[in-house]
N, C-alpha and C positions, 0 to 999 in steps of 0.2 A: 589720470585711472592708473589703478593699481595693476600689475601685471599677474600677481598672487595673491589668494587671500592671506590677511596678517591679522594678528591677534589686536584688537582694538584697546586702546589704551585708555579707555574711560570705562565707568561703571554705569552700565545700562541695564535695567531691569523691567519687570513688567506692570500694567493693567489701565487704561481704556480711554472712546469719544463722539456733534450732528445736526445739518440741515437738510430736511427731506424736500423734495420738489414735486410736487403733485402737478402731473401735465395739464395743460390748458385744454379745454375741450370746445369745438367748435358749437356745440348745442349744449344745453344744461343736462348735466349728468349727476346721478345719484350720488348723494353727500358720501365722502369717504369715511370710514370708522375711525373714530380716535385711535391712538395708540394705547394701549393697557396702563393703567397707571403704573407709574415708574417711581419706586423710593428714591430719593436723592441722598447722598452721603457725600460729606465733607472729607477731603484727604489733604494732606499737608504738603505732597509731591504727584498726585497725579489728576487727570481729569478725562471722562471720556465715559464709555458704555460697557457694560459685561454682562455676558448672558451665563446662567449656572443651571445646570439640568441634571445632575446626577443621581440626585435623591429620589427621582421618580423615574431613572433608568433612562435619560438623555444623555447620550454623548456625540462628541463633536469629531468628525472624520477629516475636513477639510475648511479652512478660511481663506479666504480671497479677496483681495479690496485693491484701491489705489489711494496712495498719499502725494497730494501737492506738496512738492519740497519747500519749506518754508524758508524765508531770508532772515538771516540777521538783520536789524533795523539800525542797530547801534554797535557796531563791532569795535568801538574803543570804549566800551562801557566795562564794568567789573565782570571778570571771568566768569564764565558758566556755559551749561550744558541744558540743552533741553531735547527732548527724544519723542519721535511719533511712532507708534508702534501697534502693529499686528499681534494678539497672542494667542496660543493654545495653554490654558493655565493661570491666566490670571496675573494679579499683582505679586510681584516678587516669584514668580514661579512659572514653569513650562518652558515652551519654546517659543521664542518671539523673533521678530523681524520689523526693520523699518529703517527711520533715518534719522542721526544725531545732528545737530547743529552745536558746534565747539566753539567759543571765541576765546579760549583761553589764552592765546598768545596774540592779543591785540589785533586779531582778524579772525575772519570765519572760516572755519572748515565744517565741511559736509561728508559724513559717511552712511552710506547704506550698509547695513548688516544682518547678520544671522546671529542667533543665540542659542546654544543649548548648554545645559547644567549651569547657568549662569555664566559661561564664558562668550562672549561677544566676537564675532569673526567679521573683520572688514570685508564686504564684497568689492565696493567701488564707490568712487566719489561722484556722487549727482551735483547738479546746478538747481539754484533756487528757481523756482518755477516749474521744473520738470515733474511728470507723472510717473510714478515711481510704481510698477505694477507687483504686489506683494502675494504670494501664495506660501502658505505652511500646509502640508499635508501627512496625515498618518500613514507610514510604507510598512508597515507590520514589523517584523522581525529586523528589516535595515535600519528601522529607526523613525527620524521625522525629518521631511525632506522643506527645505526654504530656498523658495525661487524668487529672484527679484529681476525685474526688466524695467530700465529705464525708457519709458516709451517715447523719449524726444531724441535720445542718443542711440537707442538699439543696444545699449551695453546690458548682457544677459548674465548671472551667476547662479548658480545652484550648488547646494550640499545637502547630503543625508546624512545625519548622524542620530545614534541613540543617545536617549536621554531618561533616565529610569525616573525624574521626578516631573515628566510631563503628565498633565492633569487632563484629559479628555472632557471631563465635566464643565469646562468652562472655556468660552471663548470670548475675546475682548479686543477693542481699539480705543486708543488713547493716547493723550500726551503725558510725558513723565518727566517732571523737573525736581530732580532730588533736594529733599529739604535737608539743612535749613537755605540752600543756596538760592532757592528760586526767587525769593524778593529783592535778590542781588544781581540776577542773571539778566542779561540783554533779552528784551522781548522780542518775540519773532512776529512776522506777519501772520494774519489768520490761519490757521492748519486746516485744510480741508481734506476730509476721508471721504473722498468722491464715491466710492461704489463698494459694497461691501455684501459678500454672500457666503452662508455657512452651511457646509453640507453635515448633516446630522444622522443619527440612529436613534430609534427609539422603540423598544419593546419588539422588535422585528421589523419595525418599518424604517423607511428610509426618506429623505426629504432634502429640500435645499430650499432656504430660507434668508431673509435679509439678519444682520445683527440687530438692527432695529425695525420698528414696525412688530407685525403679529409674529412672535416667537413660536417653537413648537409647544404642541400642547402642554408638557410636561418641564416647561424651562421658566423662569424668570428672568427679568430684565431689571439691570439696576445701573444709575446713573451716578457720575462722580464730580463733583467742582473742584476745582482747586483755591484752597485758601493758604493765607500766609501764617506766621506764627502767634500774629494776633487775633487771627480768625475772620480777616477780611480776604473776601472772595477776591481772587486775582485772576482767576481764569474759569470761564463759563463754558460748559457743553450745553448747545443749543438744544431746545427741546424739538424733537422730531413730529412729523404729522406723517400719518399713514400714506403710502402709497409710492414712496421715493427710496432711495438708496443712502443719500446725502448727508452727511452732517459736517458741523464745524465748530472747533474749539477757539476761542478767541480770548486774548487777555484784555481786561477791563481797568 
């Protein structure tokens, strides 16, 4: 563990990721509605999900969720970095928080981090399998708070910093493996985003919703699958079903 925050010596930036579990019922229950149609986009470096809402007045005030820290399965492979991220602002923008797996020195390193203005700051070192609770919150004139809690060890870290580039029109959860390194990067175990909620404001109304499932009335949900430079899919974002919070990104 690190005693004080330090600048993270890796380039981590942002956007998106899902398996939703519908609880079993003892008796027959009404059929759950399907998730609205989700346009799928192919990205060279990111897989996951993003909600966009500003064009119709929807803004996001807080995102909260947990990430199960992945394990590098081949720490002696070609060096690379993979990051699992929650974000206000979407791809390459905004305030982000999550965990990065780095095997660039023939062994695996794990970094829980917050990021403002494109500058990641190390919080602490989690371990594979730990549940990392992530919160990003709009604190008004003080800036944007990132809070990280390792539920397995009790390690906790928080920092609030202004970010003029933060974009409250977008909320996202995703895996990022910066192109062109991903096809040569160590693959990780499936990345589980275990729980996600988004606090939103829409034309004077307030609410809490899931990143997946039924979004606010004036917001759109997008899905990203990760592909390599030949166009082949290398990481898939599982399609959600309505009624749960969980989703997974897995390498194929």
